[in-house]
N, C-alpha and C positions, 0 to 999 in steps of 0.2 A: 047055677052060675058058678064058675070057677074064676079066680082072680090071680094074676101075677102081680106082685107088688115089690116096690123098692123102698127100703128103709135107710135112713142116714143116722149114724151115731152122732149125737150132740157132743159126745165126749171126744172123739177123735176124727170125725168126718168120714169114716169109712162107710161104704155102702153094702147092703145085704139084699139079695134078691131071693124071693120065695114064692110059693104058690099055696093057695088056700081057698076054701069056700066061704070064709067069713073074715074079711080083712080087719075089722075093728076088734074082733075077739083075738085074732092072731097077734095084733099089735099089743094088746093087753098081756098076752102070754110072754111075748118077747120082753116087755118092760118089767114083768114080774120075775124075770130070770128063770123062766120055765122052758127056755129054748137054749140048749147047750151052746150052740154056735154064736150066740150073741150075748151071752151072760156078762162078759167083761166089757161090753160096748154100750151099755145103757147109760142114759136114756136114749131111746130111738124115736125118730119121727117118720111118719109116712110122707114120702115125697112124690110117689108115682104109683099108679096101678092101671091095669088093663083087665077087662072082663071078657070071658069066653063062655060059650054055651057048653062046650065039651071039655072035660078035664084033659084029654089027650092033647088037644090044641094048646091048652094052657101050659102043660108040662113041656111041650115042645118049645114054646116061646120062652119059658124060664130057662131051659137049657141053652137056647140061643143067646139070651141076654148075659149069660155067664161066660160066653166066649169073648175073644178079643174084638170081633166085629160087633157083638152085642154091647160091650162096654163102650166102644166108640159111639154107637147109636145113642146110648144113655147120655154120654157127655155132650153130644150135639143137641139132643132133644131137650135136655134139662140144663142148658147153659146158665140161665138166669138163676135157677134154684141153687145150682152148685156154686156159682159165683157169690151168691149171697152169703154162703157159709164162710167164704174166705175173708169177707169184709167185716 
């Protein structure tokens, strides 16, 4: 299995989208400052993930979620979770 995941920074509320075969291990690496792109945004929490049988499908989905259309999809799909952070 391959997973596309979205993390939210508890520090500044920014989102990070990534792809991995082990979501819990990857989250640990992010929070241990072992992923350069999120080092200054820890702590991070997992707010969403999708599972795929083939890594090509997962990477294609990750790429889509990083586009404007994908960010709109995330905002609409995760309204309650994203609103919670503002309150």
